[in-house]
MIROMAR-240437 format. One record per residue: residue number from 1; residue in one letter; x, y, z of N, C-alpha, C in turn. Coordinates in nm, 3 decimals. Example, Ala and Ser with C-alpha at 12.3 -4.5 7.8 and 13.67 -1.06 7.14 Angstrom:
2
+-----+------+---------+---------+---------+---------+---------+---------+---------+---------+---------+
: pos : code :     nxx :     nyy :     nzz :    caxx :    cayy :    cazz :     cxx :     cyy :     czz :
+-----+------+---------+---------+---------+---------+---------+---------+---------+---------+---------+
:   1 :    A :   1.319 :  -0.569 :   0.780 :   1.230 :  -0.450 :   0.780 :   1.320 :  -0.330 :   0.780 :
:   2 :    S :   1.285 :  -0.225 :   0.708 :   1.367 :  -0.106 :   0.714 :   1.290 :   0.003 :   0.787 :
+-----+------+---------+---------+---------+---------+---------+---------+---------+---------+---------+
***
This chain:
148
+-----+------+---------+---------+---------+---------+---------+---------+---------+---------+---------+
: pos : code :     nxx :     nyy :     nzz :    caxx :    cayy :    cazz :     cxx :     cyy :     czz :
+-----+------+---------+---------+---------+---------+---------+---------+---------+---------+---------+
:   1 :    M :  -1.127 :   1.886 :  -1.210 :  -1.127 :   1.780 :  -1.276 :  -1.202 :   1.687 :  -1.264 :
:   2 :    D :  -1.258 :   1.582 :  -1.351 :  -1.339 :   1.496 :  -1.298 :  -1.298 :   1.406 :  -1.215 :
:   3 :    E :  -1.423 :   1.375 :  -1.133 :  -1.423 :   1.292 :  -1.013 :  -1.359 :   1.172 :  -1.015 :
:   4 :    T :  -1.411 :   1.078 :  -1.095 :  -1.351 :   0.968 :  -1.151 :  -1.209 :   1.007 :  -1.196 :
:   5 :    L :  -1.111 :   1.060 :  -1.265 :  -0.998 :   1.041 :  -1.281 :  -0.943 :   1.086 :  -1.157 :
:   6 :    L :  -0.973 :   1.184 :  -1.067 :  -0.945 :   1.259 :  -0.986 :  -0.920 :   1.105 :  -0.860 :
:   7 :    W :  -1.025 :   1.019 :  -0.862 :  -0.990 :   0.872 :  -0.781 :  -0.899 :   0.811 :  -0.831 :
:   8 :    K :  -0.860 :   0.782 :  -0.945 :  -0.802 :   0.689 :  -1.036 :  -0.640 :   0.742 :  -1.031 :
:   9 :    I :  -0.611 :   0.879 :  -0.984 :  -0.521 :   0.969 :  -0.944 :  -0.462 :   0.861 :  -0.821 :
:  10 :    R :  -0.534 :   0.898 :  -0.736 :  -0.519 :   0.840 :  -0.606 :  -0.483 :   0.700 :  -0.584 :
:  11 :    A :  -0.581 :   0.660 :  -0.639 :  -0.587 :   0.503 :  -0.673 :  -0.383 :   0.456 :  -0.720 :
:  12 :    F :  -0.358 :   0.522 :  -0.802 :  -0.233 :   0.541 :  -0.892 :  -0.134 :   0.537 :  -0.804 :
:  13 :    V :  -0.180 :   0.675 :  -0.729 :  -0.059 :   0.712 :  -0.625 :  -0.031 :   0.564 :  -0.474 :
:  14 :    Y :  -0.118 :   0.489 :  -0.439 :  -0.120 :   0.386 :  -0.386 :   0.004 :   0.311 :  -0.412 :
:  15 :    S :  -0.107 :   0.240 :  -0.539 :  -0.022 :   0.153 :  -0.616 :   0.088 :   0.161 :  -0.653 :
:  16 :    H :   0.179 :   0.335 :  -0.670 :   0.246 :   0.327 :  -0.671 :   0.371 :   0.315 :  -0.541 :
:  17 :    F :   0.326 :   0.363 :  -0.425 :   0.385 :   0.355 :  -0.307 :   0.362 :   0.194 :  -0.305 :
:  18 :    A :   0.288 :   0.103 :  -0.308 :   0.273 :  -0.031 :  -0.275 :   0.405 :  -0.092 :  -0.361 :
:  19 :    N :   0.444 :  -0.051 :  -0.481 :   0.512 :  -0.138 :  -0.544 :   0.635 :  -0.067 :  -0.551 :
:  20 :    T :   0.680 :   0.029 :  -0.506 :   0.785 :   0.089 :  -0.527 :   0.872 :   0.168 :  -0.376 :
:  21 :    T :   0.707 :   0.138 :  -0.314 :   0.786 :   0.188 :  -0.189 :   0.765 :   0.382 :  -0.169 :
:  22 :    Q :   0.762 :   0.431 :  -0.294 :   0.793 :   0.583 :  -0.290 :   0.680 :   0.666 :  -0.355 :
:  23 :    P :   0.626 :   0.782 :  -0.324 :   0.567 :   0.840 :  -0.420 :   0.563 :   0.848 :  -0.543 :
:  24 :    P :   0.465 :   0.878 :  -0.665 :   0.487 :   0.910 :  -0.766 :   0.526 :   1.042 :  -0.778 :
:  25 :    S :   0.620 :   1.088 :  -0.892 :   0.627 :   1.256 :  -0.881 :   0.569 :   1.340 :  -0.992 :
:  26 :    V :   0.504 :   1.408 :  -0.981 :   0.429 :   1.529 :  -1.049 :   0.439 :   1.471 :  -1.261 :
:  27 :    G :   0.568 :   1.405 :  -1.224 :   0.592 :   1.391 :  -1.401 :   0.551 :   1.254 :  -1.430 :
:  28 :    E :   0.570 :   1.150 :  -1.320 :   0.526 :   1.046 :  -1.338 :   0.370 :   0.970 :  -1.335 :
:  29 :    T :   0.302 :   1.074 :  -1.273 :   0.180 :   1.104 :  -1.260 :   0.114 :   1.149 :  -1.411 :
:  30 :    A :   0.182 :   1.238 :  -1.423 :   0.133 :   1.319 :  -1.600 :   0.164 :   1.197 :  -1.681 :
:  31 :    S :   0.241 :   1.141 :  -1.693 :   0.248 :   1.026 :  -1.825 :   0.211 :   0.922 :  -1.777 :
:  32 :    H :   0.160 :   0.890 :  -1.699 :   0.068 :   0.758 :  -1.671 :  -0.097 :   0.797 :  -1.729 :
:  33 :    F :  -0.118 :   0.898 :  -1.696 :  -0.227 :   0.946 :  -1.711 :  -0.281 :   1.068 :  -1.866 :
:  34 :    A :  -0.131 :   1.065 :  -1.928 :  -0.134 :   1.175 :  -2.035 :  -0.220 :   1.315 :  -2.016 :
:  35 :    L :  -0.158 :   1.337 :  -1.888 :  -0.156 :   1.452 :  -1.863 :  -0.063 :   1.583 :  -1.841 :
:  36 :    T :  -0.110 :   1.762 :  -1.815 :   0.002 :   1.845 :  -1.775 :   0.044 :   1.805 :  -1.673 :
:  37 :    H :   0.171 :   1.861 :  -1.623 :   0.211 :   1.883 :  -1.496 :   0.106 :   1.995 :  -1.422 :
:  38 :    D :   0.094 :   2.101 :  -1.494 :  -0.073 :   2.118 :  -1.433 :  -0.155 :   2.100 :  -1.350 :
:  39 :    E :  -0.201 :   1.993 :  -1.446 :  -0.334 :   1.931 :  -1.462 :  -0.285 :   1.834 :  -1.315 :
:  40 :    V :  -0.154 :   1.750 :  -1.314 :  -0.129 :   1.657 :  -1.212 :  -0.116 :   1.775 :  -1.067 :
:  41 :    A :  -0.067 :   1.827 :  -1.082 :  -0.059 :   1.950 :  -0.962 :  -0.164 :   1.978 :  -0.897 :
:  42 :    A :  -0.272 :   1.996 :  -0.929 :  -0.388 :   2.064 :  -0.930 :  -0.499 :   1.941 :  -0.864 :
:  43 :    A :  -0.449 :   1.831 :  -0.947 :  -0.554 :   1.696 :  -0.848 :  -0.473 :   1.685 :  -0.768 :
:  44 :    Y :  -0.317 :   1.675 :  -0.722 :  -0.264 :   1.651 :  -0.585 :  -0.345 :   1.733 :  -0.495 :
:  45 :    D :  -0.306 :   1.879 :  -0.549 :  -0.367 :   1.993 :  -0.471 :  -0.531 :   1.952 :  -0.353 :
:  46 :    E :  -0.612 :   1.895 :  -0.496 :  -0.712 :   1.856 :  -0.441 :  -0.775 :   1.754 :  -0.356 :
:  47 :    L :  -0.653 :   1.631 :  -0.390 :  -0.660 :   1.533 :  -0.320 :  -0.581 :   1.597 :  -0.165 :
:  48 :    H :  -0.519 :   1.667 :  -0.169 :  -0.481 :   1.698 :  -0.022 :  -0.566 :   1.821 :   0.048 :
:  49 :    R :  -0.645 :   1.880 :  -0.035 :  -0.722 :   1.946 :   0.017 :  -0.823 :   1.859 :   0.092 :
:  50 :    R :  -0.864 :   1.774 :   0.014 :  -0.968 :   1.652 :   0.070 :  -0.901 :   1.576 :   0.191 :
:  51 :    H :  -0.781 :   1.556 :   0.196 :  -0.711 :   1.492 :   0.310 :  -0.697 :   1.331 :   0.259 :
:  52 :    A :  -0.701 :   1.319 :   0.121 :  -0.650 :   1.204 :   0.064 :  -0.527 :   1.173 :   0.035 :
:  53 :    L :  -0.427 :   1.260 :   0.047 :  -0.297 :   1.273 :   0.048 :  -0.253 :   1.396 :   0.081 :
:  54 :    F :  -0.121 :   1.406 :   0.185 :  -0.100 :   1.500 :   0.218 :   0.095 :   1.556 :   0.133 :
:  55 :    L :   0.083 :   1.678 :   0.084 :   0.145 :   1.764 :  -0.004 :   0.287 :   1.835 :   0.073 :
:  56 :    K :   0.408 :   1.823 :   0.041 :   0.514 :   1.909 :   0.117 :   0.464 :   2.058 :   0.119 :
:  57 :    P :   0.467 :   2.141 :   0.219 :   0.438 :   2.260 :   0.194 :   0.474 :   2.334 :   0.102 :
:  58 :    G :   0.404 :   2.371 :   0.014 :   0.427 :   2.487 :  -0.103 :   0.452 :   2.423 :  -0.216 :
:  59 :    M :   0.461 :   2.283 :  -0.215 :   0.520 :   2.200 :  -0.341 :   0.414 :   2.133 :  -0.358 :
:  60 :    P :   0.422 :   2.092 :  -0.495 :   0.333 :   1.961 :  -0.522 :   0.418 :   1.808 :  -0.549 :
:  61 :    D :   0.466 :   1.771 :  -0.436 :   0.530 :   1.670 :  -0.366 :   0.438 :   1.590 :  -0.312 :
:  62 :    I :   0.428 :   1.453 :  -0.284 :   0.351 :   1.409 :  -0.193 :   0.430 :   1.353 :  -0.079 :
:  63 :    L :   0.392 :   1.405 :   0.036 :   0.472 :   1.382 :   0.135 :   0.397 :   1.252 :   0.252 :
:  64 :    M :   0.289 :   1.221 :   0.202 :   0.247 :   1.107 :   0.271 :   0.075 :   1.063 :   0.197 :
:  65 :    A :   0.046 :   0.955 :   0.208 :  -0.042 :   0.899 :   0.142 :  -0.098 :   0.798 :   0.245 :
:  66 :    N :  -0.141 :   0.840 :   0.400 :  -0.177 :   0.757 :   0.463 :  -0.211 :   0.639 :   0.461 :
:  67 :    P :  -0.105 :   0.501 :   0.511 :  -0.025 :   0.496 :   0.552 :   0.096 :   0.513 :   0.536 :
:  68 :    F :   0.107 :   0.560 :   0.410 :   0.269 :   0.555 :   0.374 :   0.294 :   0.679 :   0.408 :
:  69 :    S :   0.456 :   0.694 :   0.391 :   0.490 :   0.823 :   0.400 :   0.611 :   0.809 :   0.303 :
:  70 :    G :   0.609 :   0.946 :   0.236 :   0.690 :   0.979 :   0.106 :   0.852 :   1.029 :   0.179 :
:  71 :    V :   0.885 :   1.036 :   0.280 :   0.997 :   1.019 :   0.341 :   1.063 :   0.957 :   0.436 :
:  72 :    E :   1.162 :   0.904 :   0.396 :   1.248 :   0.840 :   0.560 :   1.168 :   0.889 :   0.702 :
:  73 :    T :   1.138 :   0.789 :   0.773 :   1.118 :   0.787 :   0.903 :   1.147 :   0.685 :   1.024 :
:  74 :    S :   1.132 :   0.716 :   1.106 :   1.183 :   0.603 :   1.190 :   1.066 :   0.498 :   1.254 :
:  75 :    F :   0.981 :   0.483 :   1.158 :   0.863 :   0.387 :   1.180 :   0.927 :   0.313 :   1.044 :
:  76 :    K :   0.941 :   0.176 :   1.053 :   1.036 :   0.102 :   0.893 :   0.938 :  -0.001 :   0.918 :
:  77 :    V :   0.880 :  -0.039 :   0.790 :   0.787 :  -0.169 :   0.789 :   0.844 :  -0.216 :   0.647 :
:  78 :    Y :   0.868 :  -0.384 :   0.706 :   0.958 :  -0.436 :   0.607 :   0.857 :  -0.581 :   0.549 :
:  79 :    A :   0.867 :  -0.523 :   0.380 :   0.742 :  -0.631 :   0.387 :   0.809 :  -0.633 :   0.194 :
:  80 :    N :   0.814 :  -0.746 :   0.175 :   0.825 :  -0.791 :   0.004 :   0.945 :  -0.757 :  -0.012 :
:  81 :    N :   1.064 :  -0.772 :   0.070 :   1.166 :  -0.754 :   0.019 :   1.207 :  -0.598 :   0.026 :
:  82 :    K :   1.131 :  -0.505 :   0.083 :   1.156 :  -0.406 :   0.076 :   1.130 :  -0.333 :   0.193 :
:  83 :    T :   1.147 :  -0.176 :   0.200 :   1.117 :  -0.107 :   0.345 :   1.036 :   0.006 :   0.304 :
:  84 :    Y :   0.954 :   0.008 :   0.341 :   0.815 :   0.139 :   0.357 :   0.831 :   0.235 :   0.488 :
:  85 :    F :   0.822 :   0.361 :   0.456 :   0.807 :   0.378 :   0.596 :   0.679 :   0.446 :   0.624 :
:  86 :    A :   0.661 :   0.460 :   0.755 :   0.523 :   0.496 :   0.817 :   0.534 :   0.615 :   0.872 :
:  87 :    N :   0.423 :   0.715 :   0.885 :   0.457 :   0.837 :   0.965 :   0.437 :   0.826 :   1.080 :
:  88 :    C :   0.347 :   0.697 :   1.161 :   0.358 :   0.649 :   1.296 :   0.348 :   0.586 :   1.316 :
:  89 :    A :   0.316 :   0.539 :   1.479 :   0.304 :   0.398 :   1.486 :   0.161 :   0.331 :   1.396 :
:  90 :    W :   0.088 :   0.410 :   1.447 :  -0.052 :   0.407 :   1.390 :  -0.034 :   0.355 :   1.231 :
:  91 :    D :   0.016 :   0.395 :   1.151 :   0.008 :   0.391 :   1.011 :   0.129 :   0.264 :   1.026 :
:  92 :    S :   0.207 :   0.236 :   1.076 :   0.281 :   0.126 :   1.039 :   0.209 :  -0.004 :   1.082 :
:  93 :    L :   0.099 :   0.031 :   1.165 :   0.010 :  -0.119 :   1.148 :  -0.082 :  -0.100 :   1.033 :
:  94 :    G :  -0.066 :   0.017 :   0.955 :  -0.173 :   0.030 :   0.823 :  -0.108 :  -0.011 :   0.753 :
:  95 :    I :   0.021 :   0.028 :   0.728 :   0.060 :  -0.070 :   0.623 :   0.072 :  -0.238 :   0.608 :
:  96 :    P :   0.068 :  -0.309 :   0.683 :   0.067 :  -0.454 :   0.654 :  -0.118 :  -0.494 :   0.589 :
:  97 :    A :  -0.187 :  -0.364 :   0.690 :  -0.356 :  -0.407 :   0.613 :  -0.384 :  -0.381 :   0.494 :
:  98 :    A :  -0.260 :  -0.273 :   0.457 :  -0.310 :  -0.175 :   0.311 :  -0.255 :  -0.316 :   0.186 :
:  99 :    L :  -0.124 :  -0.352 :   0.251 :  -0.041 :  -0.441 :   0.180 :  -0.099 :  -0.564 :   0.156 :
: 100 :    Q :  -0.176 :  -0.642 :   0.289 :  -0.197 :  -0.773 :   0.310 :  -0.108 :  -0.883 :   0.298 :
: 101 :    V :   0.016 :  -0.790 :   0.368 :   0.131 :  -0.947 :   0.372 :   0.186 :  -0.937 :   0.496 :
: 102 :    D :   0.244 :  -0.989 :   0.543 :   0.328 :  -1.046 :   0.657 :   0.435 :  -0.889 :   0.679 :
: 103 :    V :   0.476 :  -0.875 :   0.772 :   0.562 :  -0.750 :   0.815 :   0.636 :  -0.787 :   0.925 :
: 104 :    V :   0.783 :  -0.725 :   0.879 :   0.800 :  -0.669 :   1.049 :   0.845 :  -0.512 :   1.051 :
: 105 :    I :   0.810 :  -0.492 :   1.155 :   0.768 :  -0.286 :   1.223 :   0.907 :  -0.289 :   1.285 :
: 106 :    E :   0.972 :  -0.219 :   1.273 :   1.062 :  -0.192 :   1.353 :   1.059 :   0.010 :   1.406 :
: 107 :    A :   1.099 :   0.036 :   1.485 :   1.044 :   0.177 :   1.569 :   1.130 :   0.170 :   1.674 :
: 108 :    S :   1.164 :   0.328 :   1.756 :   1.227 :   0.307 :   1.860 :   1.087 :   0.343 :   1.966 :
: 109 :    C :   1.107 :   0.320 :   2.072 :   1.042 :   0.395 :   2.200 :   1.058 :   0.529 :   2.199 :
: 110 :    A :   0.920 :   0.595 :   2.187 :   0.979 :   0.795 :   2.215 :   0.978 :   0.814 :   2.323 :
: 111 :    Q :   0.978 :   0.725 :   2.443 :   1.029 :   0.731 :   2.580 :   1.196 :   0.667 :   2.633 :
: 112 :    T :   1.200 :   0.574 :   2.576 :   1.306 :   0.514 :   2.603 :   1.445 :   0.513 :   2.483 :
: 113 :    E :   1.399 :   0.527 :   2.380 :   1.464 :   0.528 :   2.284 :   1.501 :   0.366 :   2.186 :
: 114 :    D :   1.430 :   0.259 :   2.309 :   1.469 :   0.140 :   2.261 :   1.391 :   0.090 :   2.146 :
: 115 :    L :   1.469 :  -0.033 :   2.082 :   1.415 :  -0.039 :   1.930 :   1.290 :  -0.161 :   1.980 :
: 116 :    I :   1.181 :  -0.152 :   1.920 :   1.067 :  -0.190 :   1.929 :   1.035 :  -0.285 :   1.782 :
: 117 :    R :   1.050 :  -0.386 :   1.744 :   1.002 :  -0.469 :   1.690 :   0.883 :  -0.569 :   1.671 :
: 118 :    L :   0.785 :  -0.557 :   1.581 :   0.671 :  -0.604 :   1.597 :   0.649 :  -0.732 :   1.428 :
: 119 :    R :   0.654 :  -0.843 :   1.431 :   0.595 :  -0.905 :   1.353 :   0.465 :  -0.906 :   1.314 :
: 120 :    I :   0.423 :  -0.892 :   1.209 :   0.271 :  -0.958 :   1.221 :   0.264 :  -1.027 :   1.071 :
: 121 :    S :   0.154 :  -1.149 :   1.088 :   0.198 :  -1.234 :   1.056 :   0.036 :  -1.308 :   1.055 :
: 122 :    D :  -0.016 :  -1.325 :   0.931 :  -0.188 :  -1.313 :   0.930 :  -0.274 :  -1.237 :   0.982 :
: 123 :    Q :  -0.226 :  -1.145 :   0.953 :  -0.325 :  -1.009 :   0.996 :  -0.306 :  -1.009 :   1.121 :
: 124 :    Q :  -0.227 :  -1.067 :   1.249 :  -0.211 :  -1.028 :   1.364 :  -0.073 :  -1.040 :   1.407 :
: 125 :    I :  -0.064 :  -0.926 :   1.524 :   0.069 :  -0.909 :   1.561 :   0.097 :  -1.024 :   1.676 :
: 126 :    Q :   0.231 :  -1.062 :   1.699 :   0.289 :  -1.215 :   1.669 :   0.362 :  -1.149 :   1.823 :
: 127 :    N :   0.344 :  -1.231 :   1.936 :   0.422 :  -1.201 :   2.058 :   0.480 :  -1.084 :   2.118 :
: 128 :    S :   0.361 :  -1.029 :   2.131 :   0.407 :  -0.895 :   2.181 :   0.346 :  -0.815 :   2.268 :
: 129 :    N :   0.393 :  -0.759 :   2.345 :   0.317 :  -0.685 :   2.472 :   0.317 :  -0.554 :   2.422 :
: 130 :    A :   0.371 :  -0.448 :   2.338 :   0.413 :  -0.358 :   2.293 :   0.290 :  -0.239 :   2.303 :
: 131 :    L :   0.247 :  -0.138 :   2.349 :   0.176 :  -0.009 :   2.367 :   0.190 :   0.071 :   2.278 :
: 132 :    V :   0.047 :   0.116 :   2.229 :   0.093 :   0.271 :   2.149 :   0.007 :   0.325 :   2.173 :
: 133 :    H :   0.074 :   0.435 :   2.273 :   0.000 :   0.586 :   2.356 :   0.005 :   0.660 :   2.265 :
: 134 :    F :  -0.110 :   0.721 :   2.238 :  -0.157 :   0.897 :   2.112 :  -0.183 :   0.967 :   2.222 :
: 135 :    L :  -0.089 :   1.089 :   2.245 :  -0.076 :   1.205 :   2.269 :  -0.195 :   1.302 :   2.296 :
: 136 :    I :  -0.242 :   1.282 :   2.134 :  -0.311 :   1.352 :   2.047 :  -0.448 :   1.272 :   2.000 :
: 137 :    P :  -0.560 :   1.342 :   2.101 :  -0.684 :   1.306 :   2.012 :  -0.677 :   1.266 :   1.861 :
: 138 :    F :  -0.762 :   1.184 :   1.835 :  -0.764 :   1.153 :   1.698 :  -0.872 :   1.267 :   1.620 :
: 139 :    R :  -0.998 :   1.302 :   1.668 :  -1.011 :   1.449 :   1.634 :  -0.935 :   1.555 :   1.623 :
: 140 :    D :  -0.811 :   1.593 :   1.661 :  -0.729 :   1.671 :   1.654 :  -0.606 :   1.647 :   1.568 :
: 141 :    W :  -0.614 :   1.512 :   1.487 :  -0.495 :   1.508 :   1.415 :  -0.447 :   1.561 :   1.302 :
: 142 :    Y :  -0.567 :   1.573 :   1.252 :  -0.578 :   1.683 :   1.088 :  -0.547 :   1.833 :   1.131 :
: 143 :    D :  -0.516 :   1.863 :   1.237 :  -0.485 :   2.031 :   1.276 :  -0.336 :   2.024 :   1.229 :
: 144 :    D :  -0.277 :   1.937 :   1.228 :  -0.145 :   1.953 :   1.227 :  -0.121 :   1.787 :   1.193 :
: 145 :    L :  -0.092 :   1.774 :   1.106 :  -0.094 :   1.635 :   1.077 :   0.060 :   1.560 :   1.055 :
: 146 :    V :   0.125 :   1.632 :   1.044 :   0.247 :   1.602 :   1.029 :   0.342 :   1.618 :   1.161 :
: 147 :    F :   0.288 :   1.677 :   1.253 :   0.350 :   1.706 :   1.381 :   0.283 :   1.559 :   1.459 :
: 148 :    T :   0.160 :   1.562 :   1.450 :   0.079 :   1.443 :   1.510 :   0.163 :   1.302 :   1.487 :
+-----+------+---------+---------+---------+---------+---------+---------+---------+---------+---------+
***
């Protein structure tokens, strides 16, 4: 597949997430670009191979396009009167950066299960002393990104 088209498909995936909170289906992407299901599935697979997005195992469905999650998670980001789901604490901070909007993030503390609420305004975390601890070094995240 042509490199330019491949990156246009990736941009479409991100735009779709930003607008709807959900990933586009293969059919939606195929319709948008006047491609076949197989052509889009191959493009998604290539983007997955390049770590540009991640597919559900054995399926051409998008599981994540960091920082966006294609499935509900415990990392909720409220923005633009919508609820986005992040893949992890790190990605929950990436959504406001990607959308360039003020947000409220809600997640549960992994240790205590207490609710953590962060408000990000003007690209700054407001009035919080919350810490994020990463158990796995970044260099190892792609060994099993879904678990990480």
